N, CA, C and O atoms as a CHARMM CRD file, in Angstrom:
* protein
*
  336
    1    1 UNK  N     17.10400 -50.64700   4.54300 PROA 1      0.00000
    2    1 UNK  CA    15.95600 -49.69900   4.07100 PROA 1      0.00000
    3    1 UNK  C     16.48700 -49.73000   2.43600 PROA 1      0.00000
    4    1 UNK  O     17.66600 -49.59000   2.11000 PROA 1      0.00000
    5    2 UNK  N     15.49400 -49.91800   1.60700 PROA 2      0.00000
    6    2 UNK  CA    15.75800 -49.74600   0.16000 PROA 2      0.00000
    7    2 UNK  C     15.30300 -48.42900  -0.15700 PROA 2      0.00000
    8    2 UNK  O     14.41200 -47.85400   0.46800 PROA 2      0.00000
    9    3 UNK  N     15.99500 -47.90300  -1.24600 PROA 3      0.00000
   10    3 UNK  CA    15.74900 -46.62100  -2.00000 PROA 3      0.00000
   11    3 UNK  C     15.49300 -46.87700  -3.33200 PROA 3      0.00000
   12    3 UNK  O     16.32100 -47.48600  -4.01000 PROA 3      0.00000
   13    4 UNK  N     14.30400 -46.43300  -3.85000 PROA 4      0.00000
   14    4 UNK  CA    13.88900 -46.59900  -5.09000 PROA 4      0.00000
   15    4 UNK  C     13.58800 -45.20300  -5.61600 PROA 4      0.00000
   16    4 UNK  O     12.57000 -44.66700  -5.17800 PROA 4      0.00000
   17    5 UNK  N     14.38100 -44.50100  -6.55000 PROA 5      0.00000
   18    5 UNK  CA    13.92000 -43.14100  -6.96100 PROA 5      0.00000
   19    5 UNK  C     12.65800 -43.26000  -7.75600 PROA 5      0.00000
   20    5 UNK  O     12.30500 -44.28400  -8.34200 PROA 5      0.00000
   21    6 UNK  N     12.03000 -42.16200  -7.72500 PROA 6      0.00000
   22    6 UNK  CA    10.70200 -41.80500  -8.54000 PROA 6      0.00000
   23    6 UNK  C     11.20700 -42.22800  -9.80300 PROA 6      0.00000
   24    6 UNK  O     12.37900 -42.22400 -10.18000 PROA 6      0.00000
   25    7 UNK  N      9.83700 -42.71800 -10.62200 PROA 7      0.00000
   26    7 UNK  CA    10.03400 -42.77900 -11.94200 PROA 7      0.00000
   27    7 UNK  C      9.95200 -41.42300 -12.77900 PROA 7      0.00000
   28    7 UNK  O      9.01000 -40.63200 -12.72600 PROA 7      0.00000
   29    8 UNK  N     10.96300 -41.30500 -13.46900 PROA 8      0.00000
   30    8 UNK  CA    11.18600 -39.96800 -14.36200 PROA 8      0.00000
   31    8 UNK  C     10.93300 -40.44400 -15.62900 PROA 8      0.00000
   32    8 UNK  O     11.23100 -41.59100 -15.96300 PROA 8      0.00000
   33    9 UNK  N     10.33700 -39.54600 -16.45000 PROA 9      0.00000
   34    9 UNK  CA     9.91900 -39.67400 -17.74600 PROA 9      0.00000
   35    9 UNK  C     10.97800 -38.80100 -18.49500 PROA 9      0.00000
   36    9 UNK  O     11.28000 -37.66200 -18.13900 PROA 9      0.00000
   37   10 UNK  N     11.52500 -39.47500 -19.60100 PROA 10     0.00000
   38   10 UNK  CA    12.69600 -38.69000 -20.30700 PROA 10     0.00000
   39   10 UNK  C     12.13400 -38.15000 -21.58200 PROA 10     0.00000
   40   10 UNK  O     12.85900 -37.67500 -22.45700 PROA 10     0.00000
   41   11 UNK  N     10.76700 -38.23300 -21.68200 PROA 11     0.00000
   42   11 UNK  CA    10.16600 -37.66700 -22.91700 PROA 11     0.00000
   43   11 UNK  C      9.15200 -36.71400 -22.45500 PROA 11     0.00000
   44   11 UNK  O      8.92000 -36.60800 -21.25100 PROA 11     0.00000
   45   12 UNK  N      8.51600 -35.99300 -23.35800 PROA 12     0.00000
   46   12 UNK  CA     7.50100 -35.13300 -23.13700 PROA 12     0.00000
   47   12 UNK  C      6.42000 -35.46000 -24.03200 PROA 12     0.00000
   48   12 UNK  O      6.60300 -35.90600 -25.16500 PROA 12     0.00000
   49   13 UNK  N      5.02300 -35.18200 -23.39200 PROA 13     0.00000
   50   13 UNK  CA     3.79600 -35.82100 -24.17200 PROA 13     0.00000
   51   13 UNK  C      3.18200 -34.56100 -24.94000 PROA 13     0.00000
   52   13 UNK  O      3.06400 -33.47100 -24.38000 PROA 13     0.00000
   53   14 UNK  N      2.84700 -34.76100 -26.09800 PROA 14     0.00000
   54   14 UNK  CA     2.09000 -33.56900 -26.73500 PROA 14     0.00000
   55   14 UNK  C      0.83500 -33.50400 -26.40000 PROA 14     0.00000
   56   14 UNK  O      0.12400 -34.49900 -26.54000 PROA 14     0.00000
   57   15 UNK  N      0.34900 -32.35800 -25.91100 PROA 15     0.00000
   58   15 UNK  CA    -1.11300 -32.00000 -25.30700 PROA 15     0.00000
   59   15 UNK  C     -1.94200 -32.24900 -26.43900 PROA 15     0.00000
   60   15 UNK  O     -3.08700 -32.56000 -26.11300 PROA 15     0.00000
   61   16 UNK  N     -1.69400 -32.20400 -27.86700 PROA 16     0.00000
   62   16 UNK  CA    -2.69600 -32.32800 -28.97400 PROA 16     0.00000
   63   16 UNK  C     -2.87800 -33.67000 -29.18800 PROA 16     0.00000
   64   16 UNK  O     -3.95100 -34.20800 -28.91400 PROA 16     0.00000
   65   17 UNK  N     -1.93700 -34.27400 -29.65500 PROA 17     0.00000
   66   17 UNK  CA    -1.90100 -35.60600 -30.23900 PROA 17     0.00000
   67   17 UNK  C     -1.74300 -37.01200 -29.21100 PROA 17     0.00000
   68   17 UNK  O     -2.24700 -38.12400 -29.36700 PROA 17     0.00000
   69   18 UNK  N     -0.91900 -36.54500 -28.19700 PROA 18     0.00000
   70   18 UNK  CA    -0.56800 -37.58200 -27.28200 PROA 18     0.00000
   71   18 UNK  C      0.81100 -38.11500 -27.66200 PROA 18     0.00000
   72   18 UNK  O      1.20900 -39.02600 -26.93600 PROA 18     0.00000
   73   19 UNK  N      1.46400 -37.80900 -28.45800 PROA 19     0.00000
   74   19 UNK  CA     2.82100 -38.42100 -28.98700 PROA 19     0.00000
   75   19 UNK  C      3.93500 -38.14600 -28.12400 PROA 19     0.00000
   76   19 UNK  O      4.10600 -36.98800 -27.74500 PROA 19     0.00000
   77   20 UNK  N      4.74500 -39.09800 -27.75100 PROA 20     0.00000
   78   20 UNK  CA     5.99400 -38.74300 -27.08500 PROA 20     0.00000
   79   20 UNK  C      7.02100 -38.07700 -27.98000 PROA 20     0.00000
   80   20 UNK  O      7.30700 -38.35000 -29.14600 PROA 20     0.00000
   81   21 UNK  N      7.50400 -37.15500 -27.18600 PROA 21     0.00000
   82   21 UNK  CA     8.70600 -36.30800 -27.91600 PROA 21     0.00000
   83   21 UNK  C      9.85300 -36.26200 -27.08700 PROA 21     0.00000
   84   21 UNK  O      9.66900 -36.46800 -25.88700 PROA 21     0.00000
   85   22 UNK  N     11.23200 -35.98500 -27.57000 PROA 22     0.00000
   86   22 UNK  CA    12.22500 -35.68500 -26.72500 PROA 22     0.00000
   87   22 UNK  C     12.09200 -34.47000 -26.02900 PROA 22     0.00000
   88   22 UNK  O     11.38000 -33.54800 -26.42500 PROA 22     0.00000
   89   23 UNK  N     12.82400 -34.45000 -24.90400 PROA 23     0.00000
   90   23 UNK  CA    12.75400 -33.18500 -23.94000 PROA 23     0.00000
   91   23 UNK  C     13.14700 -32.01400 -24.63900 PROA 23     0.00000
   92   23 UNK  O     12.44900 -31.00900 -24.50500 PROA 23     0.00000
   93   24 UNK  N     14.15700 -31.98500 -25.36600 PROA 24     0.00000
   94   24 UNK  CA    14.60200 -30.93100 -25.85000 PROA 24     0.00000
   95   24 UNK  C     13.99300 -30.23300 -27.16600 PROA 24     0.00000
   96   24 UNK  O     14.51200 -29.24700 -27.68700 PROA 24     0.00000
   97   25 UNK  N     12.81500 -30.87100 -27.64500 PROA 25     0.00000
   98   25 UNK  CA    12.09500 -30.49400 -28.80900 PROA 25     0.00000
   99   25 UNK  C     11.10400 -29.57600 -28.09100 PROA 25     0.00000
  100   25 UNK  O     10.68200 -29.80600 -26.95700 PROA 25     0.00000
  101   26 UNK  N     10.73200 -28.41900 -28.90600 PROA 26     0.00000
  102   26 UNK  CA     9.71400 -27.44800 -28.61700 PROA 26     0.00000
  103   26 UNK  C      8.52300 -27.66800 -29.53300 PROA 26     0.00000
  104   26 UNK  O      7.50300 -27.04700 -29.23600 PROA 26     0.00000
  105   27 UNK  N      8.49900 -28.35600 -30.46500 PROA 27     0.00000
  106   27 UNK  CA     7.29500 -28.71900 -31.18800 PROA 27     0.00000
  107   27 UNK  C      7.16400 -30.10500 -31.16000 PROA 27     0.00000
  108   27 UNK  O      8.11100 -30.84800 -30.90400 PROA 27     0.00000
  109   28 UNK  N      5.82900 -30.55900 -31.45800 PROA 28     0.00000
  110   28 UNK  CA     5.61700 -32.00400 -31.78600 PROA 28     0.00000
  111   28 UNK  C      5.93300 -32.60800 -33.03000 PROA 28     0.00000
  112   28 UNK  O      5.49000 -32.13000 -34.07400 PROA 28     0.00000
  113   29 UNK  N      6.69600 -33.66800 -33.01700 PROA 29     0.00000
  114   29 UNK  CA     7.34300 -34.15000 -34.42600 PROA 29     0.00000
  115   29 UNK  C      6.05100 -34.82400 -35.25800 PROA 29     0.00000
  116   29 UNK  O      6.16800 -35.06100 -36.46000 PROA 29     0.00000
  117   30 UNK  N      4.95600 -35.08200 -34.61600 PROA 30     0.00000
  118   30 UNK  CA     3.81700 -35.80700 -35.22400 PROA 30     0.00000
  119   30 UNK  C      2.79200 -34.77900 -35.72700 PROA 30     0.00000
  120   30 UNK  O      2.36700 -34.77500 -36.88300 PROA 30     0.00000
  121   31 UNK  N      2.51500 -34.11800 -35.00300 PROA 31     0.00000
  122   31 UNK  CA     1.29500 -32.91500 -35.38900 PROA 31     0.00000
  123   31 UNK  C      1.94200 -31.61800 -35.62700 PROA 31     0.00000
  124   31 UNK  O      1.42900 -30.92800 -36.50700 PROA 31     0.00000
  125   32 UNK  N      2.97200 -31.15100 -35.01200 PROA 32     0.00000
  126   32 UNK  CA     3.61600 -29.84900 -35.11000 PROA 32     0.00000
  127   32 UNK  C      3.11600 -28.83800 -33.98800 PROA 32     0.00000
  128   32 UNK  O      3.52000 -27.67700 -33.92600 PROA 32     0.00000
  129   33 UNK  N      2.12300 -29.44000 -33.03800 PROA 33     0.00000
  130   33 UNK  CA     1.89200 -28.57200 -32.04200 PROA 33     0.00000
  131   33 UNK  C      2.89100 -28.18100 -31.07800 PROA 33     0.00000
  132   33 UNK  O      3.76300 -29.00100 -30.79200 PROA 33     0.00000
  133   34 UNK  N      2.88400 -26.93900 -30.48700 PROA 34     0.00000
  134   34 UNK  CA     3.80400 -26.47100 -29.55900 PROA 34     0.00000
  135   34 UNK  C      3.80900 -27.44400 -28.13400 PROA 34     0.00000
  136   34 UNK  O      2.79700 -27.71700 -27.48800 PROA 34     0.00000
  137   35 UNK  N      4.96700 -27.81700 -27.86800 PROA 35     0.00000
  138   35 UNK  CA     5.04000 -28.82600 -26.73100 PROA 35     0.00000
  139   35 UNK  C      5.37900 -27.83300 -25.40300 PROA 35     0.00000
  140   35 UNK  O      6.12600 -26.85400 -25.38600 PROA 35     0.00000
  141   36 UNK  N      4.62500 -28.37700 -24.35300 PROA 36     0.00000
  142   36 UNK  CA     4.81000 -27.61000 -23.01700 PROA 36     0.00000
  143   36 UNK  C      6.34800 -27.50000 -22.48000 PROA 36     0.00000
  144   36 UNK  O      7.11600 -28.45900 -22.54500 PROA 36     0.00000
  145   37 UNK  N      6.68500 -26.34500 -21.98900 PROA 37     0.00000
  146   37 UNK  CA     8.08200 -26.53000 -21.59500 PROA 37     0.00000
  147   37 UNK  C      8.00800 -27.34600 -20.12400 PROA 37     0.00000
  148   37 UNK  O      7.14700 -27.37500 -19.24500 PROA 37     0.00000
  149   38 UNK  N      9.33400 -28.00000 -20.27500 PROA 38     0.00000
  150   38 UNK  CA     9.69300 -29.11300 -19.10600 PROA 38     0.00000
  151   38 UNK  C     10.24500 -28.51500 -18.12200 PROA 38     0.00000
  152   38 UNK  O     11.24900 -27.85900 -18.39700 PROA 38     0.00000
  153   39 UNK  N      9.76400 -28.54500 -16.63200 PROA 39     0.00000
  154   39 UNK  CA    10.37900 -27.97800 -15.68300 PROA 39     0.00000
  155   39 UNK  C     11.59700 -28.95800 -15.30300 PROA 39     0.00000
  156   39 UNK  O     11.57400 -30.18100 -15.43800 PROA 39     0.00000
  157   40 UNK  N     12.68100 -28.18200 -14.79600 PROA 40     0.00000
  158   40 UNK  CA    13.53600 -28.95800 -14.30300 PROA 40     0.00000
  159   40 UNK  C     13.32000 -30.08800 -13.39900 PROA 40     0.00000
  160   40 UNK  O     12.38900 -30.02200 -12.59600 PROA 40     0.00000
  161   41 UNK  N     14.17800 -31.25400 -13.44600 PROA 41     0.00000
  162   41 UNK  CA    13.97000 -32.36100 -12.57800 PROA 41     0.00000
  163   41 UNK  C     14.14800 -32.05800 -11.13100 PROA 41     0.00000
  164   41 UNK  O     15.02300 -31.31800 -10.68300 PROA 41     0.00000
  165   42 UNK  N     13.21700 -32.71100 -10.41400 PROA 42     0.00000
  166   42 UNK  CA    13.77000 -32.20800  -8.96900 PROA 42     0.00000
  167   42 UNK  C     14.81500 -33.25700  -8.19000 PROA 42     0.00000
  168   42 UNK  O     14.84400 -34.48700  -8.24500 PROA 42     0.00000
  169   43 UNK  N     15.67000 -32.31800  -7.44000 PROA 43     0.00000
  170   43 UNK  CA    16.85500 -33.13600  -7.10900 PROA 43     0.00000
  171   43 UNK  C     18.05600 -32.84500  -7.72100 PROA 43     0.00000
  172   43 UNK  O     19.16300 -32.98700  -7.20200 PROA 43     0.00000
  173   44 UNK  N     17.81700 -32.42400  -8.86300 PROA 44     0.00000
  174   44 UNK  CA    19.24200 -32.18600  -9.91700 PROA 44     0.00000
  175   44 UNK  C     19.79900 -30.80000  -9.46000 PROA 44     0.00000
  176   44 UNK  O     18.98200 -29.90700  -9.23600 PROA 44     0.00000
  177   45 UNK  N     20.83600 -30.61200  -9.34100 PROA 45     0.00000
  178   45 UNK  CA    21.47000 -29.23000  -8.79600 PROA 45     0.00000
  179   45 UNK  C     21.24900 -28.17000  -9.88800 PROA 45     0.00000
  180   45 UNK  O     21.33600 -28.47800 -11.07600 PROA 45     0.00000
  181   46 UNK  N     20.99800 -27.07300  -9.53200 PROA 46     0.00000
  182   46 UNK  CA    20.76800 -26.00200 -10.53200 PROA 46     0.00000
  183   46 UNK  C     22.06400 -24.86600 -10.52400 PROA 46     0.00000
  184   46 UNK  O     22.97300 -24.77300  -9.69900 PROA 46     0.00000
  185   47 UNK  N     21.84000 -24.13900 -11.60400 PROA 47     0.00000
  186   47 UNK  CA    23.02500 -22.98100 -11.61900 PROA 47     0.00000
  187   47 UNK  C     22.91000 -22.19800 -10.35700 PROA 47     0.00000
  188   47 UNK  O     21.84300 -22.05500  -9.76000 PROA 47     0.00000
  189   48 UNK  N     24.07200 -21.68500  -9.96700 PROA 48     0.00000
  190   48 UNK  CA    24.19900 -20.81200  -8.66900 PROA 48     0.00000
  191   48 UNK  C     23.21800 -19.65100  -8.86000 PROA 48     0.00000
  192   48 UNK  O     23.31700 -18.98300  -9.89000 PROA 48     0.00000
  193   49 UNK  N     22.10500 -19.30200  -7.78300 PROA 49     0.00000
  194   49 UNK  CA    21.31200 -18.24500  -7.89000 PROA 49     0.00000
  195   49 UNK  C     20.17100 -18.52900  -8.70000 PROA 49     0.00000
  196   49 UNK  O     19.30700 -17.65900  -8.81600 PROA 49     0.00000
  197   50 UNK  N     20.04900 -19.63800  -9.28000 PROA 50     0.00000
  198   50 UNK  CA    18.89400 -20.02600 -10.14100 PROA 50     0.00000
  199   50 UNK  C     17.58400 -19.79200  -9.67900 PROA 50     0.00000
  200   50 UNK  O     16.75100 -19.18500 -10.35100 PROA 50     0.00000
  201   51 UNK  N     17.34600 -20.30100  -8.43500 PROA 51     0.00000
  202   51 UNK  CA    16.02600 -20.08700  -7.85000 PROA 51     0.00000
  203   51 UNK  C     16.27600 -20.20700  -6.35500 PROA 51     0.00000
  204   51 UNK  O     17.19000 -20.92700  -5.95300 PROA 51     0.00000
  205   52 UNK  N     15.64100 -19.65200  -5.67000 PROA 52     0.00000
  206   52 UNK  CA    15.60700 -19.67000  -3.96900 PROA 52     0.00000
  207   52 UNK  C     15.19500 -21.17000  -3.70600 PROA 52     0.00000
  208   52 UNK  O     14.37700 -21.80300  -4.37300 PROA 52     0.00000
  209   53 UNK  N     15.95000 -21.65200  -2.55000 PROA 53     0.00000
  210   53 UNK  CA    15.61600 -22.71100  -2.05900 PROA 53     0.00000
  211   53 UNK  C     16.34400 -24.13600  -2.83500 PROA 53     0.00000
  212   53 UNK  O     16.45700 -25.24100  -2.30500 PROA 53     0.00000
  213   54 UNK  N     16.69200 -23.83400  -3.92900 PROA 54     0.00000
  214   54 UNK  CA    17.31000 -24.79700  -4.81800 PROA 54     0.00000
  215   54 UNK  C     18.73900 -24.89600  -4.53500 PROA 54     0.00000
  216   54 UNK  O     19.46300 -23.90600  -4.64300 PROA 54     0.00000
  217   55 UNK  N     19.21700 -26.12500  -4.15200 PROA 55     0.00000
  218   55 UNK  CA    20.61200 -26.31100  -3.50700 PROA 55     0.00000
  219   55 UNK  C     21.69000 -26.05900  -4.66700 PROA 55     0.00000
  220   55 UNK  O     21.57000 -26.65900  -5.73500 PROA 55     0.00000
  221   56 UNK  N     22.67900 -25.22100  -4.45900 PROA 56     0.00000
  222   56 UNK  CA    23.77900 -25.02100  -5.36600 PROA 56     0.00000
  223   56 UNK  C     24.63100 -26.32900  -5.90600 PROA 56     0.00000
  224   56 UNK  O     24.73600 -27.31500  -5.17600 PROA 56     0.00000
  225   57 UNK  N     25.20600 -26.29600  -7.15500 PROA 57     0.00000
  226   57 UNK  CA    25.98600 -27.24700  -7.67600 PROA 57     0.00000
  227   57 UNK  C     27.21200 -27.43000  -6.69700 PROA 57     0.00000
  228   57 UNK  O     27.61200 -26.42300  -6.11400 PROA 57     0.00000
  229   58 UNK  N     27.83000 -28.62200  -6.47600 PROA 58     0.00000
  230   58 UNK  CA    28.84900 -29.05000  -5.70600 PROA 58     0.00000
  231   58 UNK  C     30.05500 -28.37800  -6.13400 PROA 58     0.00000
  232   58 UNK  O     30.39200 -28.23200  -7.30900 PROA 58     0.00000
  233   59 UNK  N     30.70700 -27.96500  -5.08400 PROA 59     0.00000
  234   59 UNK  CA    31.99100 -27.06900  -5.39100 PROA 59     0.00000
  235   59 UNK  C     31.84800 -25.69900  -5.48700 PROA 59     0.00000
  236   59 UNK  O     32.81200 -24.93400  -5.52900 PROA 59     0.00000
  237   60 UNK  N     30.42100 -25.27000  -5.53400 PROA 60     0.00000
  238   60 UNK  CA    30.41800 -23.59700  -5.43400 PROA 60     0.00000
  239   60 UNK  C     30.43100 -23.06300  -4.20400 PROA 60     0.00000
  240   60 UNK  O     29.86100 -23.66400  -3.29400 PROA 60     0.00000
  241   61 UNK  N     31.12000 -21.77900  -3.95900 PROA 61     0.00000
  242   61 UNK  CA    31.51900 -21.55300  -2.72400 PROA 61     0.00000
  243   61 UNK  C     30.17200 -20.84000  -2.10800 PROA 61     0.00000
  244   61 UNK  O     29.27000 -20.41700  -2.83000 PROA 61     0.00000
  245   62 UNK  N     30.16300 -20.78100  -0.94700 PROA 62     0.00000
  246   62 UNK  CA    28.98700 -19.95400  -0.14200 PROA 62     0.00000
  247   62 UNK  C     28.96000 -18.52500  -0.70900 PROA 62     0.00000
  248   62 UNK  O     29.89100 -17.97200  -1.29300 PROA 62     0.00000
  249   63 UNK  N     27.64400 -17.97200  -0.42200 PROA 63     0.00000
  250   63 UNK  CA    27.45200 -16.86400  -0.73200 PROA 63     0.00000
  251   63 UNK  C     28.23000 -15.76500   0.33100 PROA 63     0.00000
  252   63 UNK  O     28.28400 -16.00500   1.53800 PROA 63     0.00000
  253   64 UNK  N     28.77600 -14.62900  -0.22200 PROA 64     0.00000
  254   64 UNK  CA    29.55000 -13.81100   0.62400 PROA 64     0.00000
  255   64 UNK  C     28.70700 -13.44200   1.87000 PROA 64     0.00000
  256   64 UNK  O     27.49800 -13.23600   1.77200 PROA 64     0.00000
  257   65 UNK  N     29.32900 -13.36900   2.96100 PROA 65     0.00000
  258   65 UNK  CA    28.70300 -12.94600   4.23300 PROA 65     0.00000
  259   65 UNK  C     28.05100 -14.04700   4.92400 PROA 65     0.00000
  260   65 UNK  O     27.49500 -13.76600   5.98600 PROA 65     0.00000
  261   66 UNK  N     28.01600 -15.33500   4.48500 PROA 66     0.00000
  262   66 UNK  CA    27.30300 -16.21900   4.94800 PROA 66     0.00000
  263   66 UNK  C     27.88700 -16.63200   6.36000 PROA 66     0.00000
  264   66 UNK  O     29.10500 -16.65500   6.53800 PROA 66     0.00000
  265   67 UNK  N     27.10600 -16.91400   7.22700 PROA 67     0.00000
  266   67 UNK  CA    27.78200 -17.19900   8.44200 PROA 67     0.00000
  267   67 UNK  C     28.53500 -18.47600   8.77000 PROA 67     0.00000
  268   67 UNK  O     27.93500 -19.41400   8.24500 PROA 67     0.00000
  269   68 UNK  N     29.53900 -18.85600   9.38600 PROA 68     0.00000
  270   68 UNK  CA    30.10600 -20.01500   9.57400 PROA 68     0.00000
  271   68 UNK  C     29.35100 -20.84100  10.27600 PROA 68     0.00000
  272   68 UNK  O     28.53700 -20.39200  11.08200 PROA 68     0.00000
  273   69 UNK  N     29.54200 -22.44100  10.03400 PROA 69     0.00000
  274   69 UNK  CA    28.94500 -23.32600  10.89700 PROA 69     0.00000
  275   69 UNK  C     29.34700 -23.19200  12.37400 PROA 69     0.00000
  276   69 UNK  O     30.43600 -22.73200  12.71800 PROA 69     0.00000
  277   70 UNK  N     28.44100 -23.60300  13.19300 PROA 70     0.00000
  278   70 UNK  CA    28.77400 -23.28000  14.56300 PROA 70     0.00000
  279   70 UNK  C     29.83400 -24.86200  14.99800 PROA 70     0.00000
  280   70 UNK  O     29.81200 -25.91600  14.36300 PROA 70     0.00000
  281   71 UNK  N     30.51600 -24.61700  16.01000 PROA 71     0.00000
  282   71 UNK  CA    31.33300 -25.76100  16.49300 PROA 71     0.00000
  283   71 UNK  C     30.46000 -26.71100  16.98100 PROA 71     0.00000
  284   71 UNK  O     29.27200 -26.46400  17.19200 PROA 71     0.00000
  285   72 UNK  N     31.11300 -28.06600  17.22400 PROA 72     0.00000
  286   72 UNK  CA    30.29000 -28.97400  17.89900 PROA 72     0.00000
  287   72 UNK  C     30.37600 -28.76400  19.38100 PROA 72     0.00000
  288   72 UNK  O     31.38500 -28.45000  20.01300 PROA 72     0.00000
  289   73 UNK  N     29.06400 -29.00200  19.88100 PROA 73     0.00000
  290   73 UNK  CA    28.85800 -28.79000  21.43300 PROA 73     0.00000
  291   73 UNK  C     29.81600 -29.62200  22.26200 PROA 73     0.00000
  292   73 UNK  O     30.50200 -30.48500  21.71500 PROA 73     0.00000
  293   74 UNK  N     29.89400 -29.36000  23.72700 PROA 74     0.00000
  294   74 UNK  CA    30.71100 -30.18100  24.45200 PROA 74     0.00000
  295   74 UNK  C     29.74800 -31.26500  24.72300 PROA 74     0.00000
  296   74 UNK  O     28.52200 -31.16900  24.67700 PROA 74     0.00000
  297   75 UNK  N     30.53500 -32.43500  25.04600 PROA 75     0.00000
  298   75 UNK  CA    29.72500 -33.46200  25.46900 PROA 75     0.00000
  299   75 UNK  C     29.32900 -33.46500  26.96200 PROA 75     0.00000
  300   75 UNK  O     30.09700 -33.05400  27.83300 PROA 75     0.00000
  301   76 UNK  N     28.19900 -33.90600  27.19500 PROA 76     0.00000
  302   76 UNK  CA    27.64500 -33.78600  28.73900 PROA 76     0.00000
  303   76 UNK  C     28.36100 -34.34300  29.53100 PROA 76     0.00000
  304   76 UNK  O     28.92400 -35.36700  29.14500 PROA 76     0.00000
  305   77 UNK  N     28.53300 -33.98100  30.57400 PROA 77     0.00000
  306   77 UNK  CA    29.56200 -34.48800  31.68900 PROA 77     0.00000
  307   77 UNK  C     30.94800 -34.51100  31.46000 PROA 77     0.00000
  308   77 UNK  O     31.64900 -35.10400  32.28000 PROA 77     0.00000
  309   78 UNK  N     31.45900 -33.97500  30.49800 PROA 78     0.00000
  310   78 UNK  CA    32.70800 -33.91900  30.21600 PROA 78     0.00000
  311   78 UNK  C     33.53900 -33.07700  31.18800 PROA 78     0.00000
  312   78 UNK  O     33.12500 -32.00900  31.63700 PROA 78     0.00000
  313   79 UNK  N     34.79800 -33.63500  31.50900 PROA 79     0.00000
  314   79 UNK  CA    35.65400 -33.13300  32.53000 PROA 79     0.00000
  315   79 UNK  C     35.99900 -31.88200  31.96900 PROA 79     0.00000
  316   79 UNK  O     36.22500 -31.78400  30.76300 PROA 79     0.00000
  317   80 UNK  N     36.07700 -30.63200  32.96600 PROA 80     0.00000
  318   80 UNK  CA    36.46000 -29.30800  32.57200 PROA 80     0.00000
  319   80 UNK  C     38.06300 -29.13800  32.43700 PROA 80     0.00000
  320   80 UNK  O     38.77000 -29.78000  33.21400 PROA 80     0.00000
  321   81 UNK  N     38.62200 -28.34200  31.52900 PROA 81     0.00000
  322   81 UNK  CA    39.97300 -28.06000  31.62400 PROA 81     0.00000
  323   81 UNK  C     40.42800 -27.51300  32.97900 PROA 81     0.00000
  324   81 UNK  O     39.76900 -26.62800  33.52400 PROA 81     0.00000
  325   82 UNK  N     41.58500 -28.03700  33.56300 PROA 82     0.00000
  326   82 UNK  CA    42.00300 -27.45300  34.72100 PROA 82     0.00000
  327   82 UNK  C     42.29600 -25.87400  34.64800 PROA 82     0.00000
  328   82 UNK  O     42.75500 -25.37000  33.62300 PROA 82     0.00000
  329   83 UNK  N     42.04300 -25.23200  35.63700 PROA 83     0.00000
  330   83 UNK  CA    42.53500 -23.73500  35.61400 PROA 83     0.00000
  331   83 UNK  C     43.68900 -23.43400  36.46500 PROA 83     0.00000
  332   83 UNK  O     43.96600 -24.11100  37.45400 PROA 83     0.00000
  333   84 UNK  N     44.37900 -22.38700  36.06600 PROA 84     0.00000
  334   84 UNK  CA    45.73600 -22.15000  36.76900 PROA 84     0.00000
  335   84 UNK  C     45.58800 -21.25000  37.96000 PROA 84     0.00000
  336   84 UNK  O     46.57300 -20.95700  38.63800 PROA 84     0.00000
């Protein structure tokens, strides 16, 4: 199976003149119009607590009081340990 990520534009388009501008700019370099704020890219880790449902950055500890992951279930038909 082949994975091809969605095309992501690394520029912002001016709503007034249509010029392409870098994502970090707040005004169009061609006409001076205010550029729209660019949402964060989907799939990129956010700062801890940034938004609900957004995965935390790797290496960030779990929230306090979070339940531990359950253990693996026993295999079906596995022999039971002997009792004394």
